[in-house]
C-alpha positions as CSV (number, residue, x, y, z in Angstrom):
1,X,5.1,48.6,68.2
2,X,4.7,50.6,64.8
3,X,2.4,49.8,62.2
4,X,5.3,48.2,60.8
5,X,6.5,45.0,62.4
6,X,10.2,44.0,63.0
7,X,10.2,42.3,59.3
8,X,8.9,45.6,58.1
9,X,5.6,44.2,56.6
10,X,2.6,46.6,57.4
11,X,-0.8,45.5,58.6
12,X,-2.2,47.2,55.2
13,X,0.3,44.7,53.2
14,X,-1.1,41.7,55.2
15,X,-4.5,42.4,54.6
16,X,-3.7,43.2,50.7
17,X,-1.7,40.0,50.8
18,X,-4.6,38.1,52.5
19,X,-7.5,39.2,50.5
20,X,-5.3,38.1,47.3
21,X,-4.9,34.7,48.4
22,X,-8.3,34.2,49.7
23,X,-9.4,35.4,46.0
24,X,-6.9,33.1,44.7
25,X,-8.3,30.2,46.7
26,X,-11.9,31.0,45.9
27,X,-10.9,31.0,42.0
28,X,-9.5,27.5,42.3
29,X,-11.8,25.7,44.5
30,X,-13.1,24.5,41.2
31,X,-10.0,22.8,40.6
32,X,-8.8,21.4,43.9
33,X,-11.0,19.9,46.6
34,X,-11.7,22.1,49.6
35,X,-10.3,19.5,52.0
36,X,-7.2,19.5,50.2
37,X,-7.0,23.2,49.7
38,X,-7.5,24.0,53.6
39,X,-4.6,22.0,54.4
40,X,-2.6,21.4,51.1
41,X,0.7,21.6,52.5
42,X,0.5,19.5,55.3
43,X,2.7,16.3,55.4
44,X,1.2,13.1,54.2
45,X,2.1,10.5,57.3
46,X,3.6,7.2,55.6
47,X,3.5,4.6,58.5
48,X,6.0,1.4,58.0
49,X,5.7,-1.5,60.2
50,X,8.7,-3.6,58.9
51,X,11.2,-5.9,60.7
52,X,14.7,-4.2,61.3
53,X,16.0,-6.4,63.8
54,X,16.1,-10.4,63.7
55,X,15.8,-13.1,61.3
56,X,13.6,-10.7,58.7
57,X,15.9,-7.7,59.2
58,X,17.4,-7.7,55.4
59,X,13.6,-8.0,54.1
60,X,12.5,-5.0,56.2
61,X,15.3,-2.9,55.2
62,X,15.0,-3.8,51.6
63,X,11.4,-3.1,51.2
64,X,11.8,0.3,53.1
65,X,14.8,1.3,51.2
66,X,13.2,0.6,47.4
67,X,10.0,2.1,48.8
68,X,12.3,5.2,49.8
69,X,14.0,5.3,46.3
70,X,10.5,5.3,44.6
71,X,9.4,8.2,46.6
72,X,12.8,9.9,46.4
73,X,12.3,9.5,42.6
74,X,9.3,11.8,43.0
75,X,11.2,14.2,44.5
76,X,9.5,12.7,47.8
77,X,6.1,14.1,47.1
78,X,2.7,12.6,46.9
79,X,0.2,14.4,45.0
80,X,2.2,17.7,45.7
81,X,2.6,17.1,49.6
82,X,6.0,16.4,51.3
83,X,6.0,13.1,53.0
84,X,6.6,12.5,56.9
85,X,7.8,8.8,57.5
86,X,6.9,7.0,60.9
87,X,8.8,4.0,61.1
88,X,8.3,1.3,64.0
89,X,10.6,-2.3,63.8
90,X,7.9,-5.0,64.1
91,X,10.8,-7.3,65.1
92,X,8.4,-10.0,63.4
93,X,6.8,-10.5,66.3
94,X,3.0,-11.1,66.3
95,X,2.7,-10.8,70.1
96,X,3.6,-6.7,69.4
97,X,1.7,-6.7,66.1
98,X,-1.5,-5.1,67.6
99,X,0.1,-2.8,70.2
100,X,2.4,-1.4,67.2
101,X,-0.4,-1.2,64.7
102,X,-2.6,0.5,67.3
103,X,0.2,3.4,68.1
104,X,0.5,4.4,64.2
105,X,-3.2,4.0,63.9
106,X,-4.3,6.1,66.7
107,X,-1.3,7.8,68.1
108,X,0.4,9.0,64.7
109,X,-2.7,8.9,62.9
110,X,-1.1,7.8,59.6
111,X,-2.5,8.3,56.3
112,X,-0.9,5.0,54.6
113,X,-0.1,2.0,56.4
114,X,2.9,-0.2,55.1
115,X,3.7,-3.6,56.4
116,X,4.5,-6.3,57.1
117,X,6.9,-9.2,56.3
118,X,5.5,-11.9,58.8
119,X,2.1,-13.1,57.5
120,X,0.8,-13.7,61.2
121,X,1.9,-10.5,62.1
122,X,0.0,-9.1,58.9
123,X,-3.4,-10.7,60.0
124,X,-3.4,-8.7,63.3
125,X,-2.4,-5.6,61.5
126,X,-5.1,-5.9,59.1
127,X,-8.1,-6.7,61.4
128,X,-7.2,-3.3,63.1
129,X,-6.5,-1.4,59.6
130,X,-9.4,-2.9,57.4
131,X,-12.6,-1.0,57.1
132,X,-13.8,2.8,56.1
133,X,-11.7,4.2,59.1
134,X,-8.7,2.8,58.7
135,X,-5.6,4.0,56.7
136,X,-4.9,2.9,53.4
137,X,-3.0,0.0,53.7
138,X,-0.4,-1.8,51.5
139,X,1.2,-5.2,52.4
140,X,4.8,-5.6,50.7
141,X,5.4,-9.0,51.7
142,X,3.2,-10.9,53.8
143,X,1.8,-13.8,52.0
144,X,-1.2,-15.4,54.0
145,X,-4.3,-16.1,51.6
146,X,-6.5,-14.5,54.1
147,X,-5.2,-11.4,53.7
148,X,-7.2,-10.6,50.3
149,X,-9.3,-13.3,51.1
150,X,-11.6,-13.6,54.4
151,X,-9.6,-10.3,55.9
152,X,-10.2,-8.3,52.2
153,X,-11.2,-4.9,52.6
154,X,-11.3,-1.8,49.8
155,X,-8.6,0.0,51.9
156,X,-5.9,-2.9,51.7
157,X,-4.3,-3.9,48.8
158,X,-1.0,-6.1,48.6
159,X,1.9,-5.8,46.1
160,X,4.0,-9.0,46.6
161,X,1.9,-12.4,46.5
162,X,-0.1,-15.1,47.9
163,X,0.5,-18.4,49.2
164,X,-1.7,-19.8,46.5
165,X,0.4,-17.9,43.9
166,X,3.9,-19.8,45.4
167,X,2.1,-23.2,45.1
168,X,-0.3,-23.7,42.3
169,X,1.7,-22.6,39.4
170,X,4.1,-25.5,40.9
171,X,2.3,-28.3,39.6
172,X,2.0,-27.3,35.6
173,X,5.9,-26.2,35.8
174,X,7.1,-29.8,37.1
175,X,4.6,-31.7,34.9
176,X,5.8,-29.9,31.8
177,X,9.5,-30.5,33.0
178,X,8.4,-34.3,33.0
179,X,8.2,-35.3,36.8
180,X,4.6,-37.0,37.6
181,X,5.7,-38.7,40.9
182,X,6.8,-36.5,43.6
183,X,7.1,-35.9,47.2
184,X,5.4,-32.7,49.1
185,X,8.4,-31.2,51.7
186,X,7.4,-27.9,53.8
187,X,7.5,-26.4,57.2
188,X,4.3,-27.2,59.0
189,X,2.8,-24.0,59.9
190,X,-0.3,-21.9,58.1
191,X,1.9,-20.5,54.9
192,X,3.8,-23.9,54.0
193,X,-0.1,-25.7,54.4
194,X,-1.5,-23.3,51.9
195,X,1.5,-23.7,49.7
196,X,1.1,-27.1,49.6
197,X,-2.5,-27.3,49.4
198,X,-2.2,-24.9,46.2
199,X,0.4,-27.3,44.5
200,X,-2.0,-30.4,45.1
201,X,-4.9,-28.2,43.5
202,X,-3.1,-28.1,40.0
203,X,-0.7,-31.2,40.0
204,X,-3.3,-33.9,41.1
205,X,-6.2,-33.3,38.4
206,X,-3.6,-32.7,35.7
207,X,-2.2,-36.4,36.4
208,X,0.8,-36.1,38.7
209,X,1.0,-38.2,41.5
210,X,2.1,-37.3,45.4
211,X,3.9,-40.2,46.7
212,X,4.2,-38.6,50.0
213,X,3.4,-35.4,51.7
214,X,6.1,-34.9,54.7
215,X,5.1,-31.7,56.9
216,X,8.3,-30.7,59.3
217,X,8.2,-29.1,62.5
218,X,8.6,-25.1,62.5
219,X,11.0,-23.6,62.6
220,X,13.2,-26.7,62.9
221,X,15.8,-27.5,60.4
222,X,16.6,-30.9,61.3
223,X,15.9,-32.7,58.2
224,X,18.2,-35.5,57.9
225,X,15.9,-38.4,59.0
226,X,13.3,-36.8,56.4
227,X,15.9,-36.8,53.8
228,X,16.6,-40.4,54.2
229,X,13.0,-41.1,54.3
230,X,13.0,-39.3,50.7
231,X,15.8,-41.2,49.2
232,X,13.9,-44.4,50.2
233,X,10.9,-42.9,48.7
234,X,12.6,-42.5,45.3
235,X,10.6,-39.7,43.6
236,X,10.8,-38.4,40.3
237,X,11.3,-35.3,42.2
238,X,10.3,-33.0,45.5
239,X,8.3,-29.6,45.9
240,X,9.3,-27.9,48.7
241,X,8.5,-24.9,50.8
242,X,11.4,-23.7,53.1
243,X,13.0,-20.1,53.6
244,X,15.6,-18.4,55.0
245,X,17.8,-20.2,57.2
246,X,15.6,-23.1,56.8
247,X,16.2,-23.2,53.3
248,X,19.9,-22.6,53.6
249,X,19.9,-25.5,55.6
250,X,17.5,-27.7,53.5
251,X,19.2,-26.7,50.1
252,X,22.7,-28.0,51.7
253,X,21.6,-31.1,53.3
254,X,19.8,-32.2,50.4
255,X,23.3,-31.9,47.9
256,X,24.9,-33.5,50.9
257,X,22.9,-36.5,51.1
258,X,23.7,-37.1,47.4
259,X,20.1,-36.6,46.3
260,X,20.8,-34.1,43.4
261,X,21.8,-37.5,41.5
262,X,18.3,-39.0,41.7
263,X,15.9,-36.6,42.8
264,X,15.1,-33.0,41.2
265,X,14.7,-30.2,43.7
266,X,11.8,-28.1,43.5
267,X,10.2,-24.9,45.5
268,X,8.5,-21.7,46.1
269,X,11.0,-19.0,45.2
270,X,11.9,-18.3,48.7
271,X,13.9,-21.6,48.8
272,X,16.8,-20.0,46.9
273,X,15.8,-16.1,46.9
274,X,18.7,-13.7,48.1
275,X,20.4,-16.9,49.4
276,X,22.7,-17.7,46.9
277,X,26.1,-16.8,48.7
278,X,25.1,-19.1,51.8
279,X,24.1,-22.3,49.7
280,X,27.0,-21.7,47.1
281,X,27.6,-24.8,44.9
282,X,24.8,-26.9,46.7
283,X,21.8,-24.8,45.2
284,X,23.2,-25.1,41.6
285,X,20.4,-26.7,39.5
286,X,17.7,-26.2,41.8
287,X,14.6,-24.9,40.5
288,X,11.9,-22.6,42.0
289,X,8.8,-20.1,41.1
290,X,8.6,-16.7,41.8
291,X,7.2,-13.8,40.5
292,X,10.4,-11.9,39.9
293,X,14.1,-12.9,38.9
294,X,17.3,-11.3,38.7
295,X,17.7,-11.7,35.0
296,X,14.4,-10.6,34.0
297,X,15.1,-9.0,30.7
298,X,13.2,-5.7,30.9
299,X,13.7,-1.8,30.8
300,X,12.0,-1.3,34.2
301,X,14.2,-4.1,35.9
302,X,17.2,-2.8,34.4
303,X,16.6,0.8,35.6
304,X,15.7,-0.4,38.9
305,X,18.3,-2.5,39.8
306,X,20.9,0.1,38.8
307,X,19.2,2.5,41.0
308,X,19.0,0.3,43.8
309,X,22.5,-0.3,43.6
310,X,23.4,3.2,43.4
311,X,21.5,4.1,46.6
312,X,21.7,1.2,49.0
313,X,25.2,-0.3,47.6
314,X,23.3,-3.7,47.7
315,X,21.9,-5.9,44.7
316,X,18.2,-5.7,44.6
317,X,15.7,-9.0,45.4
318,X,12.3,-9.5,45.3
319,X,11.3,-8.1,48.3
320,X,12.9,-4.7,47.2
321,X,10.9,-5.3,43.9
322,X,7.8,-5.4,46.2
323,X,8.8,-2.3,48.2
324,X,9.0,-0.1,45.2
325,X,5.9,-1.3,43.6
326,X,4.0,-0.5,47.1
327,X,5.8,3.2,46.7
328,X,4.5,3.3,43.0
329,X,1.0,2.1,44.3
330,X,0.6,4.8,46.8
331,X,2.0,7.7,44.3
332,X,-0.8,6.4,41.8
333,X,-3.5,7.0,44.4
334,X,-2.3,10.3,45.8
335,X,-1.5,11.7,42.1
336,X,-5.2,10.6,41.0
337,X,-6.6,12.8,43.8
338,X,-3.9,15.9,43.7
339,X,-2.8,14.8,47.5
340,X,-6.3,15.1,48.9
341,X,-6.2,12.0,51.2
342,X,-9.9,12.8,52.3
343,X,-10.8,11.7,48.8
344,X,-10.7,8.1,50.0
345,X,-13.0,6.6,47.1
346,X,-11.5,8.3,44.2
347,X,-7.8,7.2,45.4
348,X,-8.9,3.9,46.1
349,X,-10.3,3.6,42.6
350,X,-7.1,4.9,41.0
351,X,-5.1,2.4,43.1
352,X,-7.5,-0.3,41.7
353,X,-7.1,0.5,38.2
354,X,-3.5,1.0,38.2
355,X,-1.3,-1.1,35.7
356,X,2.0,-0.6,36.9
357,X,5.4,-1.2,34.9
358,X,7.1,-3.2,37.4
359,X,10.8,-4.4,37.5
360,X,8.6,-8.1,37.8
361,X,7.2,-7.4,34.6
362,X,3.1,-5.9,34.2
363,X,1.3,-5.8,37.3
364,X,-2.1,-5.1,37.8
365,X,-4.8,-6.0,40.7
366,X,-7.7,-8.1,41.1
367,X,-10.5,-7.4,42.8
368,X,-9.5,-8.6,46.2
369,X,-6.8,-6.0,45.6
370,X,-4.0,-9.1,45.1
371,X,-1.6,-8.5,42.6
372,X,-2.4,-10.4,39.4
373,X,1.0,-10.8,37.7
374,X,3.6,-13.4,35.6
375,X,5.0,-16.5,37.7
376,X,8.4,-17.4,36.6
377,X,10.3,-20.8,36.7
378,X,13.8,-20.1,37.7
379,X,17.1,-22.2,37.9
380,X,20.3,-21.6,40.1
381,X,23.2,-21.2,37.7
382,X,26.6,-20.0,38.8
383,X,24.6,-18.8,42.2
384,X,22.3,-16.9,40.1
385,X,18.2,-17.3,39.9
386,X,17.8,-17.4,36.0
387,X,14.7,-17.5,34.1
388,X,14.0,-20.5,32.6
389,X,10.5,-20.0,31.4
390,X,6.9,-18.1,32.2
391,X,5.4,-20.7,34.6
392,X,1.8,-18.9,34.6
393,X,0.9,-16.2,32.8
394,X,-0.8,-13.4,34.7
395,X,-1.7,-15.7,37.4
396,X,-4.7,-14.6,39.9
397,X,-5.6,-15.8,43.5
398,X,-9.2,-16.9,44.3
399,X,-9.4,-14.9,47.3
400,X,-11.2,-17.2,49.2
401,X,-14.0,-15.6,51.3
402,X,-13.1,-12.3,49.8
403,X,-16.1,-9.6,50.2
404,X,-16.0,-6.1,49.6
405,X,-19.1,-5.2,50.8
């Protein structure tokens, strides 16, 4: 082969160009960290552990689609670097959580870990991801208090909610509506118990009375005997935690039993969120608390709902909002360090101080990296969760047991 290769470029050209590139790197090293300059165009790996099959499939796909929408709006670049996605179906199965998390961290070596939906999966995932060697982790749904409580870590953030935030604002909201004698009903497992405990913390000291607490077996949906008991107790209202198919069945059975005429039904937002078509008229008038509502009248929500509808063909819900904000938080961190994933402390600091103009309203983060946001009282009107009022302004979480040391 001659001095010129098959593309017509000589060794002399390469040497000259190499010298120019080397000089350029040296000159720019004051502006761009060396770790990033060496592999500046390497793709940033974002691992996703979300459910795409089974009961929670729609939640997982909405979170993913909304996060991808946010990245697409940023030209699919994080701090100037392209993105590679590693997508794994969690199936919302706790038994598989450790194996799948291990694959993302050790085999795929992801820079960011996003997930999950299910709280028990979340606890297994965070136990493996937390700490100085784990990827920056963003939880876009799982609400167990422990995730930003005893399991908190500098590299773990949550863009969704804690179970405390789904129970505590319910007490003042019901008292303001004039309901002082209530019954508590909830699925008898970790998250349901935490929601109920948080409700009692606000409701009882303010003068409310809980006539009876009725935990029902999870995930069973045989509510008739409990509703018969509820009717006999004759409370002013009932506060509940049910979700998904259980929420559909509970709301329909409550209405069919004729209880809507004498007992006001309240609950954590998942009682009606995204379930309007399935619940129909039975849900009319049901009140819930949540950090999002379809009818929030702010520019960010209007833009987001239009963009999500255009990109997916589906209507946005709270799960999509949480995924969108997860994407925004990752963007904030990467842009702050100009794509240098090695600048970990600086990236975490930028994420900690982020104040996001979210579709839900203003969003910022506590010292435990749990969201601080407004919680809304909503009412189902013509199948739509409409805002009644703000139930709790800038609601925080106590983060019991959290130590960032």
